[in-house]
C-alpha positions as CSV (number, residue, x, y, z in Angstrom):
1,X,194.8,-26.1,-192.6
2,X,193.5,-28.1,-195.7
3,X,195.9,-31.0,-197.0
4,X,197.0,-30.9,-200.2
5,X,195.0,-33.6,-201.5
6,X,191.9,-31.3,-200.5
7,X,193.0,-28.3,-202.0
8,X,193.2,-30.6,-204.9
9,X,190.5,-31.9,-204.9
10,X,188.7,-28.4,-203.8
11,X,190.6,-27.3,-207.0
12,X,188.9,-29.6,-209.6
13,X,185.5,-29.4,-208.1
14,X,185.3,-25.5,-208.4
15,X,186.7,-26.2,-212.1
16,X,184.1,-28.5,-213.3
17,X,181.4,-26.7,-211.3
18,X,182.9,-23.3,-213.8
19,X,183.5,-25.4,-216.6
20,X,179.0,-26.9,-216.1
21,X,178.7,-23.1,-215.2
22,X,180.1,-21.7,-218.6
23,X,178.8,-24.3,-220.5
24,X,175.1,-24.0,-219.4
25,X,175.6,-20.2,-219.8
26,X,176.6,-20.7,-222.8
27,X,173.7,-23.4,-224.3
28,X,171.4,-20.7,-222.2
29,X,173.3,-17.9,-224.4
30,X,173.2,-19.8,-227.6
31,X,169.6,-21.0,-227.5
32,X,168.2,-16.9,-226.9
33,X,170.8,-16.1,-229.9
34,X,169.0,-18.9,-231.6
35,X,165.7,-17.7,-230.8
36,X,166.1,-14.0,-231.4
37,X,168.4,-14.9,-235.0
38,X,164.8,-15.9,-235.4
39,X,162.5,-13.2,-234.4
40,X,165.2,-10.8,-236.5
41,X,165.3,-13.0,-239.8
42,X,161.8,-13.1,-240.0
43,X,161.5,-9.4,-239.5
44,X,163.9,-9.3,-242.1
45,X,162.3,-11.1,-244.5
46,X,159.0,-9.2,-243.7
47,X,160.7,-5.7,-244.4
48,X,162.2,-6.8,-248.0
49,X,158.4,-8.3,-248.2
50,X,157.2,-5.1,-247.7
51,X,160.0,-2.9,-249.5
52,X,161.6,-1.2,-246.7
53,X,164.5,-3.3,-247.2
54,X,164.7,-3.2,-251.2
55,X,167.7,-0.9,-252.1
56,X,168.7,-0.7,-255.8
57,X,170.7,2.0,-258.0
58,X,168.0,4.5,-257.3
59,X,168.1,4.2,-253.9
60,X,169.9,7.8,-252.3
61,X,173.0,6.7,-250.7
62,X,173.0,3.4,-252.4
63,X,176.6,1.9,-253.1
64,X,177.3,-1.3,-255.3
65,X,178.8,-3.9,-253.9
66,X,179.8,-6.8,-256.5
67,X,180.7,-10.8,-255.2
68,X,183.0,-12.4,-257.3
69,X,182.4,-16.2,-258.6
70,X,184.2,-17.9,-256.2
71,X,184.7,-15.1,-253.4
72,X,184.8,-16.6,-249.7
73,X,183.5,-15.0,-246.5
74,X,187.0,-13.5,-245.6
75,X,187.0,-12.1,-248.9
76,X,183.7,-10.4,-249.1
77,X,184.1,-8.8,-245.6
78,X,187.3,-7.4,-246.3
79,X,185.5,-5.8,-249.2
80,X,182.7,-4.6,-247.7
81,X,185.8,-3.4,-245.2
82,X,187.4,-1.7,-247.6
83,X,184.5,0.0,-249.1
84,X,183.3,1.4,-245.3
85,X,180.1,-0.4,-244.9
86,X,181.6,-1.8,-242.1
87,X,184.0,-1.4,-239.4
88,X,185.3,-5.2,-238.4
89,X,186.0,-8.1,-241.1
90,X,186.4,-10.6,-238.1
91,X,183.0,-9.6,-236.8
92,X,181.2,-10.2,-239.9
93,X,183.2,-13.3,-240.6
94,X,182.6,-14.7,-237.5
95,X,178.6,-13.8,-237.3
96,X,178.1,-14.9,-240.9
97,X,179.4,-18.4,-239.6
98,X,177.1,-17.8,-236.5
99,X,174.4,-16.7,-239.1
100,X,174.5,-20.2,-241.0
101,X,175.0,-17.0,-243.7
102,X,179.0,-18.9,-244.4
103,X,178.6,-19.8,-247.9
104,X,175.8,-18.4,-248.8
105,X,176.5,-15.5,-250.3
106,X,175.3,-14.7,-253.7
107,X,177.4,-13.9,-256.3
108,X,176.3,-10.8,-258.8
109,X,175.6,-7.0,-258.6
110,X,174.4,-6.2,-255.0
111,X,173.3,-2.9,-253.6
112,X,173.7,-1.8,-250.0
113,X,174.0,1.7,-247.6
114,X,176.1,3.0,-244.8
115,X,173.2,2.9,-242.8
116,X,172.6,-0.9,-242.9
117,X,173.6,-3.5,-239.8
118,X,175.7,-6.1,-240.1
119,X,172.4,-8.5,-240.1
120,X,170.9,-6.2,-242.8
121,X,174.0,-6.3,-244.7
122,X,174.7,-10.2,-244.3
123,X,170.7,-10.5,-245.5
124,X,170.7,-8.4,-248.0
125,X,174.0,-10.2,-249.5
126,X,172.1,-13.7,-249.8
127,X,169.8,-12.8,-252.0
128,X,169.5,-12.6,-255.5
129,X,171.4,-9.9,-257.0
130,X,170.2,-7.2,-259.2
131,X,169.2,-8.2,-262.7
132,X,168.0,-6.3,-265.9
133,X,165.0,-7.8,-267.9
134,X,166.0,-7.4,-271.3
135,X,163.8,-8.9,-274.3
136,X,165.0,-9.5,-277.7
137,X,163.0,-9.6,-280.8
138,X,163.5,-12.5,-283.3
139,X,165.5,-11.5,-286.4
140,X,167.2,-9.2,-283.7
141,X,170.5,-8.3,-285.2
142,X,174.0,-8.2,-283.7
143,X,174.4,-4.5,-283.4
144,X,170.7,-4.5,-281.5
145,X,171.8,-7.0,-279.2
146,X,174.2,-4.9,-277.8
147,X,172.7,-1.6,-278.2
148,X,169.3,-3.3,-276.0
149,X,172.4,-4.4,-273.5
150,X,173.4,-0.9,-273.2
151,X,170.1,0.8,-273.5
152,X,169.4,-1.9,-270.2
153,X,172.2,-0.3,-268.4
154,X,174.3,-3.2,-268.4
155,X,178.1,-2.6,-267.7
156,X,179.9,-5.4,-270.4
157,X,182.9,-4.2,-272.2
158,X,182.1,-3.7,-276.0
159,X,186.0,-5.6,-277.5
160,X,185.5,-8.2,-274.8
161,X,181.9,-9.4,-276.1
162,X,182.8,-8.9,-279.8
163,X,186.0,-10.8,-278.9
164,X,183.7,-13.6,-277.0
165,X,181.5,-14.0,-280.1
166,X,184.6,-14.9,-282.1
167,X,185.8,-17.1,-279.2
168,X,184.1,-20.4,-280.2
169,X,186.7,-22.3,-278.3
170,X,185.0,-20.9,-275.3
171,X,182.0,-22.6,-275.9
172,X,182.8,-26.1,-276.9
173,X,180.5,-27.7,-274.4
174,X,178.0,-26.9,-276.4
175,X,176.5,-29.5,-279.0
176,X,176.1,-27.2,-281.8
177,X,179.5,-25.6,-281.8
178,X,181.0,-28.3,-283.9
179,X,179.3,-27.8,-286.8
180,X,180.1,-23.5,-286.8
181,X,182.0,-23.3,-289.9
182,X,185.4,-21.5,-290.2
183,X,185.1,-18.7,-292.5
184,X,187.9,-15.8,-292.1
185,X,184.8,-13.5,-294.3
186,X,182.2,-14.8,-291.8
187,X,180.9,-11.8,-289.9
188,X,181.0,-13.4,-286.1
189,X,181.5,-16.8,-285.8
190,X,178.7,-16.9,-282.9
191,X,175.9,-14.6,-285.0
192,X,172.9,-16.5,-284.8
193,X,173.1,-17.8,-282.4
194,X,172.1,-15.5,-279.5
195,X,168.7,-16.8,-279.4
196,X,165.9,-14.7,-278.9
197,X,164.3,-14.8,-275.9
198,X,163.5,-12.3,-272.7
199,X,166.1,-13.1,-270.3
200,X,167.5,-11.5,-266.9
201,X,171.0,-10.3,-266.6
202,X,173.1,-9.0,-263.7
203,X,174.4,-5.9,-264.1
204,X,177.5,-6.4,-264.4
205,X,178.0,-9.8,-265.8
206,X,180.7,-10.3,-267.8
207,X,181.2,-11.0,-271.7
208,X,181.4,-14.4,-271.6
209,X,178.7,-14.9,-269.2
210,X,176.2,-12.8,-271.1
211,X,176.8,-15.3,-274.1
212,X,176.3,-18.0,-272.2
213,X,173.0,-17.3,-270.9
214,X,172.7,-17.1,-274.8
215,X,174.2,-20.2,-276.1
216,X,172.0,-21.9,-273.6
217,X,169.1,-21.0,-274.4
218,X,169.8,-21.9,-277.9
219,X,170.9,-25.8,-277.1
220,X,168.0,-25.9,-275.0
221,X,165.7,-25.1,-278.8
222,X,167.7,-27.0,-281.0
223,X,166.3,-30.7,-280.6
224,X,167.6,-33.5,-281.2
225,X,165.6,-34.0,-283.8
226,X,166.8,-31.6,-285.8
227,X,170.0,-32.3,-286.4
228,X,168.8,-35.5,-288.3
229,X,166.8,-33.8,-290.6
230,X,169.2,-31.3,-291.1
231,X,171.2,-34.2,-292.1
232,X,168.5,-35.4,-294.5
233,X,168.8,-32.2,-295.8
234,X,172.5,-32.7,-296.7
235,X,172.9,-29.6,-294.4
236,X,174.8,-29.1,-291.3
237,X,172.7,-27.1,-288.3
238,X,175.1,-24.4,-288.9
239,X,173.5,-23.9,-292.9
240,X,170.2,-24.2,-291.2
241,X,170.7,-21.3,-288.8
242,X,172.4,-19.3,-291.4
243,X,169.1,-20.2,-293.7
244,X,166.4,-19.7,-290.8
245,X,168.3,-16.2,-290.3
246,X,167.3,-15.0,-293.9
247,X,164.1,-16.9,-293.5
248,X,163.7,-14.6,-290.3
249,X,164.1,-11.5,-291.5
250,X,162.5,-12.2,-295.2
251,X,159.2,-13.2,-293.7
252,X,158.1,-10.5,-291.5
253,X,155.4,-12.2,-290.3
254,X,152.6,-11.9,-287.8
255,X,152.7,-15.3,-286.1
256,X,148.6,-15.4,-287.4
257,X,149.7,-15.8,-290.7
258,X,153.3,-18.1,-290.2
259,X,153.1,-20.3,-292.8
260,X,154.3,-17.5,-295.1
261,X,157.6,-18.4,-293.7
262,X,157.9,-22.2,-295.1
263,X,156.9,-20.9,-298.1
264,X,159.6,-18.7,-298.5
265,X,162.0,-21.5,-297.3
266,X,160.2,-23.7,-299.8
267,X,161.1,-20.5,-302.5
268,X,165.1,-20.7,-301.0
269,X,165.4,-24.6,-301.4
270,X,164.4,-24.3,-304.9
271,X,167.1,-22.3,-305.7
272,X,169.4,-23.8,-303.3
273,X,168.7,-27.3,-305.6
274,X,168.4,-25.7,-308.8
275,X,170.1,-26.8,-312.0
276,X,170.4,-23.6,-313.2
277,X,173.4,-21.4,-311.5
278,X,171.8,-18.4,-311.9
279,X,169.0,-19.7,-309.6
280,X,171.1,-20.6,-307.0
281,X,171.3,-17.1,-306.4
282,X,169.6,-16.7,-303.3
283,X,168.6,-12.4,-304.4
284,X,167.5,-11.7,-300.7
285,X,167.2,-7.8,-299.4
286,X,167.6,-9.6,-296.1
287,X,171.1,-10.1,-296.7
288,X,171.0,-6.3,-298.5
289,X,170.2,-4.9,-295.4
290,X,172.5,-6.7,-293.2
291,X,175.0,-5.0,-294.7
292,X,173.4,-1.4,-295.0
293,X,173.0,-2.2,-291.3
294,X,176.7,-2.5,-290.9
295,X,176.8,0.4,-292.8
296,X,174.7,1.9,-290.6
297,X,172.4,3.1,-293.4
298,X,168.6,2.1,-292.5
299,X,166.8,-1.1,-294.1
300,X,164.8,-0.9,-297.2
301,X,161.9,-2.7,-298.9
302,X,163.4,-3.2,-302.4
303,X,167.4,-3.5,-303.2
304,X,168.5,-0.8,-305.7
305,X,171.1,-1.3,-307.9
306,X,173.5,-0.3,-306.4
307,X,173.0,-1.9,-303.4
308,X,172.8,-5.6,-305.4
309,X,176.5,-4.5,-306.4
310,X,177.9,-4.4,-303.3
311,X,181.0,-6.3,-303.3
312,X,180.7,-8.8,-300.2
313,X,180.3,-12.4,-299.8
314,X,176.9,-11.3,-297.6
315,X,175.8,-10.3,-301.1
316,X,173.0,-12.6,-302.4
317,X,172.9,-10.8,-305.7
318,X,175.9,-11.1,-306.2
319,X,176.8,-14.6,-304.9
320,X,175.2,-18.1,-305.3
321,X,174.6,-20.7,-302.7
322,X,174.1,-19.4,-298.7
323,X,176.6,-16.6,-297.6
324,X,179.3,-17.3,-295.2
325,X,177.2,-16.8,-291.6
326,X,173.6,-15.6,-290.1
327,X,172.5,-12.3,-290.2
328,X,170.2,-12.1,-287.4
329,X,169.1,-14.0,-284.2
330,X,166.5,-16.7,-285.8
331,X,163.7,-17.9,-283.3
332,X,162.2,-21.4,-283.2
333,X,159.8,-20.8,-286.4
334,X,162.5,-19.8,-288.6
335,X,164.5,-22.3,-288.0
336,X,161.4,-25.1,-288.0
337,X,160.7,-23.4,-291.6
338,X,164.6,-23.7,-292.6
339,X,164.5,-27.9,-291.5
340,X,160.8,-28.0,-292.6
341,X,160.2,-26.5,-296.3
342,X,156.5,-26.3,-297.5
343,X,156.8,-29.5,-299.9
344,X,155.1,-29.7,-303.4
345,X,156.1,-25.7,-303.9
346,X,157.7,-24.6,-307.6
347,X,158.4,-21.1,-306.8
348,X,161.0,-19.6,-307.4
349,X,160.4,-15.9,-306.2
350,X,158.4,-14.0,-303.4
351,X,158.1,-10.2,-302.8
352,X,156.6,-9.1,-299.5
353,X,153.2,-6.9,-300.2
354,X,153.4,-4.3,-297.7
355,X,150.8,-5.0,-295.0
356,X,153.1,-8.4,-293.3
357,X,152.1,-10.6,-296.3
358,X,154.1,-12.3,-299.1
359,X,153.4,-12.5,-302.5
360,X,154.9,-15.6,-304.2
361,X,155.6,-16.6,-308.0
362,X,156.7,-19.6,-310.2
363,X,158.4,-17.1,-312.9
364,X,160.4,-14.0,-313.6
365,X,157.4,-12.8,-315.0
366,X,155.1,-13.4,-312.7
367,X,157.2,-12.0,-309.6
368,X,157.4,-8.7,-312.0
369,X,153.6,-8.5,-312.2
370,X,153.7,-9.2,-308.4
371,X,156.4,-5.8,-307.7
372,X,154.4,-4.0,-309.6
373,X,151.2,-4.5,-307.7
374,X,153.2,-3.7,-303.8
375,X,155.7,-1.5,-305.2
376,X,154.2,1.4,-303.8
377,X,153.1,-0.4,-300.5
378,X,156.7,-0.3,-300.5
379,X,157.2,3.0,-300.6
380,X,154.3,3.9,-298.5
381,X,156.0,1.6,-295.8
382,X,159.2,3.0,-295.7
383,X,157.8,6.6,-295.5
384,X,155.9,5.9,-292.9
385,X,159.2,4.5,-291.0
386,X,160.7,7.7,-291.7
387,X,158.1,9.6,-290.5
388,X,156.8,7.3,-287.4
389,X,153.5,6.8,-288.3
390,X,151.6,3.7,-289.7
391,X,150.4,3.1,-293.2
392,X,146.8,2.9,-292.0
393,X,147.1,7.3,-290.9
């Protein structure tokens, strides 16, 4: 019979051997798991590159999975379980840590199917979320921006987006916000600042995220020297954007004829600085078309007498100076034109030639002659727009 000391020693020895054995087994299994993990993930990456694991909203059986910003792995696992995409939350959470995915899941919209295994779900949720590419042309109005967002399939709340456009306090981290005038007659506080460009939006981006995407770009486009130039002109940056928006919609020019913008800017600056109160009315058809669009009416090439009598602070035929806010989203050239009008120009009038150009005049008599010369082009252009043809047909 073994002594007590020997039994204790044997027990300890067995325990040590067991621990060492388990440790070695764990190392062996862990090593094999890492090797298999690398192979599995390489295969998943290849499947995505080949399009075999690319799931979109059009994929049969696709289920939309939205990861909210700040969600942890446990919350994601609970949502997957609720949607019946996985069976075991704890297993998903633990395996996320083993696979190195914990904390790596991308906030936004993803699409999954019920036949995916855990590895595939984890890998897909770490990819970039599904986004929509939308191009907003220069001169786009806020009404048109909402239309383009809807047509692209973004699920934003219209009322929330409108509220964001009137909540400058949400975006005080952008330099230009402090120079926006508070005016109860302004259409939307942030109108004019949704910079026209091509953007990539998450399908389920909320209103604030959408607005921030535009404003972030606007912040980058408004160079520091623009602010110095605006101050030299005796204008705030907000007034520059208001003027730029009018120039943008008045110019109707192609890039090869961009100088028209700077000449139109000179006309408006001449009027704004005129000693004659009657000349300080900008008399811009672009502001009339802004009002017509809000009423659901088509744009016109020349404002009618009835349009010129519209009661609105945006009616620059009725009120002198700049309107309360921008009428569209101006591009870089229009902003530069507002800041740097063509020098040494004494034009006070201009009209469209109907072919993308502009005719300028010093006196009203010269302007009347230009209008008479090009009026038929406006009529033809309006008819072409209504019938969907071109003036060259």
